[in-house]
TORVEX-310948 format. One line per field, with one value per residue (C-alpha): residue number from 1; residue in one letter; x, y, z. Coordinates in nm, 2 decimals. Example, Ala and Ser with C-alpha at 12.3 -4.5 7.8 and 13.67 -1.06 7.14 Angstrom:
BEGIN
seq = c(1 / 2)
type = c(A / S)
x = c(1.23 / 1.37)
y = c(-0.45 / -0.11)
z = c(0.78 / 0.71)
% end
This chain:
BEGIN
seq = c(1 / 2 / 3 / 4 / 5 / 6 / 7 / 8 / 9 / 10 / 11 / 12 / 13 / 14 / 15 / 16 / 17 / 18 / 19 / 20 / 21 / 22 / 23 / 24 / 25 / 26 / 27 / 28 / 29 / 30 / 31 / 32 / 33 / 34 / 35 / 36 / 37 / 38 / 39 / 40 / 41 / 42 / 43 / 44 / 45 / 46 / 47 / 48 / 49 / 50 / 51 / 52 / 53 / 54 / 55 / 56 / 57 / 58 / 59 / 60 / 61 / 62 / 63 / 64 / 65 / 66 / 67 / 68 / 69 / 70 / 71 / 72 / 73 / 74 / 75 / 76 / 77 / 78 / 79 / 80 / 81 / 82 / 83 / 84 / 85 / 86 / 87 / 88 / 89 / 90 / 91 / 92 / 93 / 94 / 95 / 96 / 97 / 98 / 99 / 100 / 101 / 102 / 103 / 104 / 105 / 106 / 107 / 108 / 109 / 110 / 111 / 112 / 113 / 114 / 115 / 116 / 117 / 118 / 119 / 120 / 121 / 122 / 123 / 124 / 125 / 126)
type = c(M / A / K / T / I / I / A / T / D / K / A / P / A / A / I / G / T / Y / S / Q / A / V / K / A / G / D / T / V / Y / L / S / G / Q / I / G / L / D / P / A / S / M / Q / M / V / E / G / I / D / A / Q / I / V / R / V / F / D / N / L / K / A / V / A / E / A / A / G / G / S / L / A / D / T / V / K / L / N / V / Y / L / T / D / L / G / N / F / A / K / V / N / E / V / M / A / Q / Y / F / S / Q / P / Y / P / A / R / A / A / V / G / V / A / S / L / P / R / G / A / L / V / E / A / D / A / V / L / V / L / G)
x = c(6.08 / 6.29 / 6.48 / 6.51 / 6.76 / 6.67 / 6.88 / 6.83 / 7.07 / 6.87 / 7.03 / 7.43 / 7.61 / 7.70 / 8.04 / 8.11 / 7.93 / 7.61 / 7.31 / 7.11 / 6.83 / 6.63 / 6.34 / 6.15 / 5.82 / 5.67 / 5.97 / 6.25 / 6.53 / 6.71 / 7.10 / 7.26 / 7.28 / 7.55 / 7.51 / 7.72 / 7.51 / 7.45 / 7.56 / 7.91 / 7.96 / 8.10 / 8.02 / 7.76 / 7.93 / 7.79 / 7.58 / 7.27 / 7.31 / 7.41 / 7.12 / 6.91 / 7.13 / 7.07 / 6.71 / 6.67 / 6.90 / 6.66 / 6.38 / 6.48 / 6.54 / 6.24 / 6.06 / 6.26 / 6.12 / 5.78 / 5.76 / 5.80 / 5.91 / 5.61 / 5.59 / 5.89 / 5.86 / 6.25 / 6.52 / 6.86 / 7.00 / 7.39 / 7.62 / 7.97 / 7.80 / 7.51 / 7.42 / 7.33 / 7.01 / 6.78 / 6.85 / 6.80 / 6.46 / 6.41 / 6.47 / 6.23 / 5.99 / 5.96 / 6.02 / 5.80 / 5.44 / 5.30 / 5.28 / 5.63 / 5.84 / 6.04 / 6.41 / 6.72 / 6.95 / 7.36 / 7.65 / 7.98 / 8.32 / 8.33 / 8.14 / 8.23 / 8.45 / 8.41 / 8.03 / 7.84 / 7.54 / 7.38 / 7.07 / 6.93 / 6.55 / 6.30 / 6.01 / 5.68 / 5.51 / 5.15)
y = c(5.42 / 5.17 / 5.22 / 5.09 / 5.10 / 5.14 / 5.05 / 4.96 / 4.93 / 5.14 / 5.38 / 5.42 / 5.21 / 5.43 / 5.51 / 5.62 / 5.55 / 5.61 / 5.43 / 5.53 / 5.61 / 5.57 / 5.54 / 5.64 / 5.62 / 5.75 / 5.96 / 5.86 / 6.07 / 6.02 / 6.11 / 6.31 / 6.17 / 6.29 / 6.23 / 5.85 / 5.63 / 5.30 / 5.04 / 5.15 / 5.36 / 5.67 / 6.00 / 6.13 / 6.41 / 6.73 / 6.90 / 6.87 / 6.54 / 6.53 / 6.67 / 6.43 / 6.14 / 6.31 / 6.30 / 5.96 / 5.80 / 5.98 / 5.88 / 5.55 / 5.61 / 5.75 / 5.41 / 5.16 / 5.35 / 5.28 / 5.65 / 5.83 / 6.20 / 6.37 / 6.27 / 6.47 / 6.75 / 6.92 / 6.86 / 7.02 / 7.09 / 7.19 / 7.36 / 7.40 / 7.65 / 7.89 / 7.95 / 7.62 / 7.69 / 7.77 / 7.47 / 7.23 / 7.43 / 7.29 / 6.95 / 7.00 / 7.06 / 6.67 / 6.54 / 6.73 / 6.91 / 7.17 / 7.15 / 7.21 / 7.05 / 7.32 / 7.32 / 7.54 / 7.57 / 7.66 / 7.72 / 7.49 / 7.47 / 7.10 / 6.82 / 6.41 / 6.25 / 6.64 / 6.62 / 6.96 / 6.94 / 6.72 / 6.65 / 6.54 / 6.50 / 6.39 / 6.21 / 6.16 / 5.81 / 5.79)
z = c(6.64 / 6.38 / 6.09 / 5.81 / 5.53 / 5.17 / 4.84 / 4.48 / 4.20 / 3.99 / 4.20 / 4.30 / 4.50 / 4.82 / 4.76 / 5.18 / 5.51 / 5.41 / 5.26 / 4.95 / 5.22 / 5.51 / 5.66 / 5.94 / 6.02 / 5.77 / 5.66 / 5.42 / 5.41 / 5.06 / 5.06 / 4.80 / 4.43 / 4.18 / 3.85 / 3.89 / 3.65 / 3.85 / 3.61 / 3.51 / 3.86 / 3.66 / 3.62 / 3.36 / 3.12 / 3.10 / 3.31 / 3.15 / 3.15 / 3.51 / 3.65 / 3.43 / 3.64 / 3.96 / 3.96 / 3.79 / 4.08 / 4.35 / 4.17 / 4.22 / 4.58 / 4.67 / 4.47 / 4.60 / 4.96 / 4.79 / 4.72 / 4.45 / 4.35 / 4.47 / 4.81 / 4.81 / 5.07 / 5.13 / 4.84 / 4.88 / 4.54 / 4.54 / 4.23 / 4.15 / 3.97 / 4.02 / 3.67 / 3.61 / 3.85 / 3.58 / 3.40 / 3.72 / 3.71 / 3.35 / 3.45 / 3.77 / 3.63 / 3.43 / 3.76 / 4.00 / 3.97 / 4.13 / 4.47 / 4.45 / 4.76 / 4.95 / 4.80 / 4.86 / 4.61 / 4.76 / 4.56 / 4.69 / 4.61 / 4.49 / 4.51 / 4.48 / 4.26 / 4.01 / 4.01 / 3.94 / 4.05 / 4.39 / 4.54 / 4.84 / 4.94 / 5.21 / 5.14 / 5.38 / 5.24 / 5.34)
% end
């Protein structure tokens, strides 16, 4: 099966050896997004702004792949402080509606660039 690399300037450029997303058939694998502003490539300040920026970045990549966050079947969220999980739920409600995707939330010791939150997703288009 052929794979297609997805890239958009509406989300941060990859800062390592990865693509923003890879499409294989009708499935799109979105790489992890942190709270980087795509224009400045600087981290936004604070957990609330980072959560919003993460979902804005995921949304931009999903749209570049020809889909939307509504096509998400699996979402993984990584938090340096699981005490912020309720904030993630509040923001998610602005980006997702029922039926919600499957999701995991994992507490981690640290994230790239000192991020407080990261998320990746799998979409199924069509």
